[in-house]
N, C-alpha and C positions, 0 to 999 in steps of 0.2 A: 555872370548870369548862370552859367552852367553850374558853377560851384554852389550858388544859392539854391538852384533847383535840386542839386544832389543832396544838399543838407536837408531841404524840405522833404525830399523823398525819404531820406534816412530817418527823419523824425517821424514821418508817417509809418515807416516800417517798425520803428521802436515802439510807437503807440499801439500799432496793431499787435506787435509781439507781447506788449504788456497786457493788452486786452485778452489775448489768447491765454497768457499765463494766469491772469486773474480768473478767466473762465475755467481753466484747468484746475486751479486751486479750489474754485467753488464746486467743481465736479467732484474733486477728491474729498472735499469736506462733506458733500452730500453722500458720496459712497461710504465714507467712514461712518457717517450717521446711520446709513442703512445697515452697515455691518454691526454697529452698536445695537441697533434695534433687533437685528437677527440674533445677536448674542443674548439679548435679554429675553428672547421668546422661547426659552426652554420650558417644556411642559412636563408635568408629573401626574400620573394617574392615581387618584386616591379613592376610587370607587369601592375598594375592599378594605379601607382603613377607617377605624372608628375613633381615632385619637385626634382631638383638636390641636394638641401640641404639635403634631406632625404638620398640620395645615399651616399653623402660624409660622413655624420655622421655615417651611418651604417657601412661603411668600417672602419672608425676610431674606432668603437666599436667592431670590429671583426666579423661582420655579412657579409657574402658573398652573393651577389645577385644570385638568381637562373636564369636559362635560360629556356625559353619556359613555358609551362603549367605544369611543374612537380609538384607533390604533396609532394616532399621530401624537406620540408622547416620547419622552427621553428617559424618564424614570417611572418605574411601576412599584408602588408601595402597597403591600398587602399584609394582613395580620396572620394569615394562615400559611402553611407551607405551600410551595409551588409544585404543580404537577409537571411532569416531564413533557406532556403534550403542549402545555401552555408555554414552556420554555423553548421548545423547538420552533414555535411560531414567531419568536422574536427576531427583530432585524439587528444588524450588526452595530448600529449606533445607539441601541437601547440597553438599559440596565434594569435589573430587578433586585429586590432586597432580600432574596433567599437563594441558597444554593440547592439544586435538586440532589437529594440524598443526604441532607443534613440530619434527617431523622435517625441516622445510625448512632448518634450520640444524644439527640434531644428526646427520644423516647426512652423511658426508664428501662424497659426490657432489653432493647437493642444496646443501650449503653452498658448494661450489666454483662451482656454476652460478649461484646467487643472487648471490654476491659478485662473480663475474666480470661478470654483467649490470649490476650497479650500478657497477662500475669503468668500464665502457664509457660510462656516462652521466656519471659524476663521476670522472675519472681521478686527479685529485690528492687528492680527499677520501677516496676509497675504496682508497687504497694502504695497506691495513692487513693484508694477508695475502700470503703468497708466491704467485708465479705458479703457477697450478694448471691441470692438464688432466685431464679426465674421460674415461677410456678405455672403449670404443674410439671414441667419437664425436670426440674431439679428437686422434686418432692422427696425422693428417696435419699438423695445426698443431704438434704436439710435434716431429715430425721436421723440419719447417721451422725451428723455433726452434733445434734442435740443430745444424743445418747453418750457421746464421748465427752462433751463439754457441757456440763449441766449449769444451772443457775445463770444463764445468759439472758440478756434482754434483746429483743428484736423489734424492728419497726416494719410495718407492712404498708405498701403504697400501691395504688393502681398503676397499670402498665402505661397509660397515656392520660395524665391528668395534671392539674396545676392548682395553685393557690391553696394548698393544703387539704384539698377535698379527698375524702376516702382514706386518710392516714390513721393508723392505729398502732399502739405500742402494747406488747404482750410479752409474757415470760413462758407461758405454757405452749409447747410446739403443737399441741392438739388443736389450738385455735385455728390452724390452717387446715382446710379440708383438702382431700387428695385432688379433687378436680378443679380447685379454685384458681382463677387467673389473677395473679398479682406478682409483685416484686418484694421479696423479703431481704432485709439488710440487718447486719449485726449493729445494734445501737451503740454509739460511742458514749459510754456512760461517764467519761472523765473529760469534759471539754474545758477549754480555757475560758475563764470567767473575768468579766470587767464589772466591777461594783457588784459582785455576787450574781450577775445575770448571765445566762447563756446567750450567745450571739453567733451570727454568721455574717459573711461578707458577700454582698452582691457586686460582683466584678463584671463590668461591661467590656466585652471583647469585640473588636471589629475585625472581620476577615475580608480583605479586599481582593484576594486572589487565591485560588487553590492549585493552579498550575502555572508558575510555581506557587508555593504556599507563602502568604504574607499575612502576619497577625499583629494587631495593635491592641494595647490595653488603654482604657481611659483612666486617667489618673484620679478622677473623682467619682466614686461610686457611693454605695449605701452600706451602712452597718445596721443590721436589723436585730433588735434585742427582744428577748422574752419579757413578759410583764410580771412574772412571779419569780422570786429568788430561787436559784437552782438547788435541788436536792437530788441525790442519786435515786434512780428508779426503784421502787418497791411495789408490792401488790396494792398498797393503799393510794399511791399517787400516779398510777399509770394512766388514769383517765383525765388528768389535768393537762390539757393541751397547751395552755399558756405557760406552762412550766418547761415542757420538753420541746415545743415547736416554736420556731422563730419567724414563721410566715407573717407578713404584715396583714394579710387578709383575715388572719385568725386573731392576732393580738390587737388590732385597731378597735375591735368591739369590746375589749376588756375595760373595766373601770379604772384599772391601774395604768392604762396607757398614758405616757407623758409625751407631750409635743414640745421638745426643746432640742435645739441643735447641739448643745454641749453634753447634757446628761439625760437626754430623752430616750424614748424607745426606738427612734430612728435617727441615725446620725450620718454625717458625711464621712467618707473614708479619710479625708484629710483630718477630721477630728479624732478618728480612731488612731491614725498614725501619730498624731500629736500626743495622745495618751501613751502609746508605746514609747515614744521618745522621752516623755516626762518620767516614766517608770523604768528607765535604763534598759529597754529592750532594743535589740538590733533590728530596725525596720527593714534595712536592706536585705538581711538574711531571710526575714519572713517573706518578703515579696519575691525573693529568688526562688523559694519553694513554691510559691503560688504560681509564678511564671512557668516553672517546670511542670506542674500539674496540668496547666492549660495546654501547653505544647504537646505533652504526651497524649492527652485526650484527643486533640485534633489529629495527631498522627495515627491514632487507631482507626479513625474514619477517613483518612486521606485517600486510600485506594478507591473507595466507593465514590467519594466526591470527585476525584479526578476522572474516573470512568464515566460517571453520569455527565459531567461537564463536557467532556470531549464528544459524548454521544449527542448531546443537545445542541452544542455550539461548535460544529466542526470548522466553520469558516470565520470564527471570531479570532482574528490574528492581531488586532490592535486593541490592547487593553483587555480588561476582564468584563464579562457580561453580567456578573453577579457580585453582590456584596451582602454581608449579613452582620447584624448586631446580635450577639449572643449574651445571655445572662448566666454567668457561672456562679453557683452557690458553693462557697468554700467555708469549711469549719476548721477551726484550730483546736487541737487538743492541749492538754496541760504541758506537753513538751514543745508546743508551738509547731507541731507538724501539721501541714495542710492536708485536709481530706476533701475529696470531691463528693458533694452530695447529689447534685443533678445539674443539668444544662437546659436552659430555656431558649427555644428557637425564636420566640417572640415575646420578649420581656415587656412588662406593662409600661406604657408611657402616659398613664393618668397622672395629673398634677393636682393632687388633693391639698397639698400644702405648699408654701413658698419654697421649702427645701426641695421637694420633688420637682417643682417647676424650674428652679435654678439648675439642678443637676441634669435633669433629662433634656431640657431644651438646649443646654450647653452641649450635651452629648450629640444631639441631632444636628446642631449648627456645625460643630466641628466635623461631623461625618460628611455633610454635604460639601464642606470646603475641602476635605481631604480627597474626595472622589474627583477624578478628572473627567467631568461630564462633557467637556468640549473637546476631548481628545480625538474623537471621530466626527467628521463632518457628515451630516445626513445626505447632502447632495452627492458628495464624492463617493460615499458608500453605495448609494443607489446606482451610480454609473459603473462602479467597479463590479457590482453584482450582475448588471446587464452584460458587461464584457465577459465575465466568467461563464455565464449561461451561453453566450454565443460561441465562445471558444470550446465549450464542452459539446455543443451540438454540431459544430461545423469543422473543427480542426482536430488535430492529432492529440495523442496523450502527452501529458506533461513530461518534460525532460528532467534529467538530474540537475541541470543548471538552474532550471526554474524552481525546483523544489529547494535547492540550496539557497537561492535568492530569497524565497519566501520564509525559510527558516531564519536566515539572517535578519530579515525584516521583523520577524516576531521577536527575536532576541532584543533588537534595538527598541522595539515598542515596550518590552518589559522593563528595560533599563530607563526609558523615558518616564514610564508610569511610576517606577520606584523613586526616581529623582524628583518627580512632581510631588509625591507623597511626603518625601523628606522635607520639602519646603513648606508644606501646608499641614503639618501634623497637629498644630494647636496644642491641646492638652492631652493628646495621644502620645504614647511611646511605643516603639516597635520592640517586640520580643522575639519575633522570628521573621527573617533569618537573623541569627545572633550576631551581634556586632563585636563584642569583646573577644570571643574565642571562635575557633573553627567549629563547623557543624558536625564534627566527629561524634559528638555526644548523642545526636539523634539520627546520624546516618544509618546506623545498624538497625534502628527501629523502622526506618523507611524501607530498607532493603528486605526486612522480614515481611512487612505488610504488603510489599509489591506482589509476593506470591501467596500471601495469606488469604486473598480473596478467593482463590481457586480451591482452598482446602476446607471450606465451610460445608456444613451438611446440606444446605440448600443447593450449592453449586454441584456437589457430588450427585444429588438426586437429579438435577437437570442433566448432568453428563450421562447418568444411567438411562434416563428417559430418552435422550437423543440416541444412545447406542441401541436401545430396543426398537426405536422407530426405524433406524437404519437397517437392522436385521429384518424387521417386518417388510420394509420396501424391497430388500433383496430377495426374500422368500416369495413375495408376490411376483417379482420379475421372473424368477426361476419357474414358478408355477405357471405363469403365462406362457413361457417358452415351451414347457412340457405340453400344455394344452394345445398349442399351435401345432406341435409335431405329432401328437397322438390323434387329434381330432381334425386336423387339416384346416384349422382356422374357423371351425364352426363351434360356437360356444353357447348355443341356446340351452342345451341341457345343463351345462355348467352353471349358467345364470339361474336356471330353475332350482338346481340343487342348493345354490347359495341362498336363495330366497327362503327355501324350506328350512335351511339350517341343519340338515341331517346328513351325516357322512355316508350313511348306508344308501340313501337315495342317490347320492352322487356317484358312489361305486356302481350301483345298478345302472345308472345312466351311461357310465363309461362302458360297461359290458355290452349294453344294447347297441351303442354307436359302433363299438369295435366289431361286434358280430355282423352288423349291417354292412359296414364298409370293408369287411374282411381284413381288418387291421388287428393282428393278434397282439396280445399283451401278456405279460407275466408279472407276477408279484415277486419281489426280492425276499429272500428268506435268509435270516441270520444263522439259523441252525437247521440242518436236515438230519433226519433219522437214517441211520445206516441199516441196511437190510443184509442178511446172510444169504449166500448163494448155495452153499452146501448143507447137507443134513448134519445135525448135531451142533450147529452154531446157533447161539441164542441171539435174539435181537437186542440191540443196545437200547437202554432206556433214555428217553428224551429229557434233557434238563429243562426245568421251568424257565421260560423266557423273562428277561428283565424288562423294565418299562422302556428302556432305550431300544432293546431288540424288538419289542412289540411295536414301537413306533416306526422302526425301520421296515417291518414287514408290510406296513400299509402304504409304503411308497412304491410307485410304479417304476419299472425298469424300462428305460428307453431301448427299443429293439432296433438292431441294424437291419436295413432293408435288404441288403445283399444276403446276409445270413438267413433271413426269414424266407427269401425267395428260394434259396437252396434247400431249406427244410421242406417247403411246400412241394418242390420238384421231387424230392426223395419220397415224400408221402404218395405222390401220384404214381411213381414207379412201383412202389410197394402194392398200391391198390391194383395197378395193371397186372402185376405178377400174380396176385391172389386170384383175380378173376380169370385170367387166361389159363392158368394151370389147374383150375378147378380144385384148389386146395381144400375148400370146405367138404367136398365129397370124398376126396382122397384121405384126409386125416381121420375120417370116421372109420375107415378100415385099417388104419395104421396104429390105432391106440392099443398098445400092448400092456400098459401098466395102469392100474386104477388110481395111482397116486396123482393128486391134483397139483397143478403148477403153483409156484409161489404167488402170493397176492401182489397186485400192482396198484399203485396209487391212482386215484380217480382224477382225471383231467379231461378237458374238452379241447380237441384239436380241430378247428375249422379248416375245411378244405375248399378250394375254389371249384366252381361248377364246371364240369367237362362238357363241352359242346360237341366234340368229335365222336364221342362214343354214345351208344344207346343206353349204357348204364349210367344212371345219375346218382352218384353216391354223395349224400349230403354231408355226413360227418361220421367219424368213427369214434366210439366211446369205449374207453378202457374202464371197466367196472369191476367190482369185487366179484371174484369167482363164486358161483353157486354150487352147491353139492349136486352130485349126479343123482337124478331122481330115480331112474330105473336102468340097471345094467343087466345085459344078458350076453352070454357067449355064443359064438357061431363059428363053425369051422369055415376056413377059407383055404381053398386049394389053389396052388400056383402051378404053373407049367414046369417049373424047374426044380421043385422041391416038394417035400411031404407037406401034408396039410398042417396048419397051425391054427390055434384058437385065439381070437382077438376079442376085445371088449367093445361093445357097441352101446352108445348112450342115446337116450331119448332127446337130449339137448343137442343143439347145434354145436359142432366142434369149436367154432370160434368162441361160443359162450363158455365152453369148458376152459379155454385159455384166457378168458376175461376180455375177449374182443367181441363187441356187439356191433354188427353191421346193419345200419338203417339205410335202405335203398328205396328208390322210387320203383314203380312197376316196370318190369323189364320186358321188352319186346324183341325177341330174337327169332331169326329165321330157322336156325338149326338147333336142336337140343344139344346140350353139352355132352361131350364125349368123356367116358370114364376111363381113366388111365390108372390101373392099379400099380 
């Protein structure tokens, strides 16, 4: 019985275990279904996109468009360039289809400047684009080139335009006005022709990362042909746009436009490659030169791209926050040399024909599959961001081990992204990093461009402005210290003088405050005139002051309080001696010579008020000596010797020596005694 009960209980346990297992399996299946639903719910923001082909391909790839201005999206697709403010607001699990700073090669004027600067450093390697002048800055260089090399043909383009608008071809350099804003290039008059028609290649390039740089080329692009058989430019055919220009927006309105995939005016790159192979041309060598042109162009803009990316996305350690599809326009000359014409940051995705639809929708589909959109989990990113904020607010600084750990995680993330892209390339092929050989070919270009950013005219102007601002701040700080020491912290008159904006009013206010508070001041002088002491010596002529010396004389000299106190004490002693010895009356009898003393410079010496004496001397002024108005002789008899004649003046003796004493009314009990 016991054994039967045990078996029954074991059966019950097994059935209950099977029920639990089945329930667990059901739960796992439900969780897997939920995970599948979560994976399918990736959102794309298409509010700034006007192409229906992007919407169709996004739905096909499982990306649902968002409604309104919601921030709950994974991919943001826009037709215009992205602003840095917009990029800085993105979260770590989001991606956008433009790099901030890609205008360095997508604007025609910036492309010309960057490539011209690289050509000066590497003349042979960067001979990949026609001679370019950015007007009006390069107007004089353009005129000099035209005088040296005559009978050349040029093409003029707007600085920032597309679809062939504003393009003109000319031979006379006077067609460009001195102040006109445009980009002028030397016209390639001997292009490679297919069936006697001029053509260019629209090559689609996908940049998935800029730090480090990863570049892919789509194998199937477009070959755009002119609709009029090519003839070299003359004065008679310069106005024929369909002969010289290959833009689809210009040639599609021509009566000679042919819609055919094999021999039409717009063909696939695979068709063009087949034509090269059928006519015994080396397609591998041709595309090697095209790849080289694309890589060198991106290297010229790489320092700006990397700097802007790190500034906008400092916390994006897992994968790249940006990707971009670029349209490179490449022209082949008669020697099959590839020349870069321009770079389009937002190539057209209109599908006017089955050819456009097949090529462009295939490009978009392979792009969405190549991007690892599920590399970063939204919920995990939000939790990590919250933890980082808490650590930043509550805990210490990051240690070296944490920084090394984060750098290792970033390297592993880069390797994972690269491995994922290798497995999902589709019709893309990677051109950088280079597989077959080492990167020594382009390493020196990267090394040069790393310091090239700091050598531009704009960066030099910013550095100069920063230096001037630092000097201005230092001068203001020094002036504030002088004001506190001289005025004792009272700056009302200083503020009044600054409002009036007059230096003279400021100087007068300083004089008044200093006289009121008995704080003397002196002006520094760069050069002083030397005066002769004896007769017969001539006074030295004063040299004219330079601008720097004149500026120095307007600066106030900070006076030491101890020295000033000693000087004032000496002046008080001198005043006491003058008054106690009755020198004014005594000197009037001791003048034995009519010769006037040497002149003294004018200055004002303020003295403190003496409270212990009845004599209140406000100040002593040294003035220019005046001539004696009336002199008369008078005998003077002494007790010890014969009488002698002395000169007596109607002026005060101190005035004769240039000392004018201004005193308050004197009240004394006894008259002064005369001591001859």
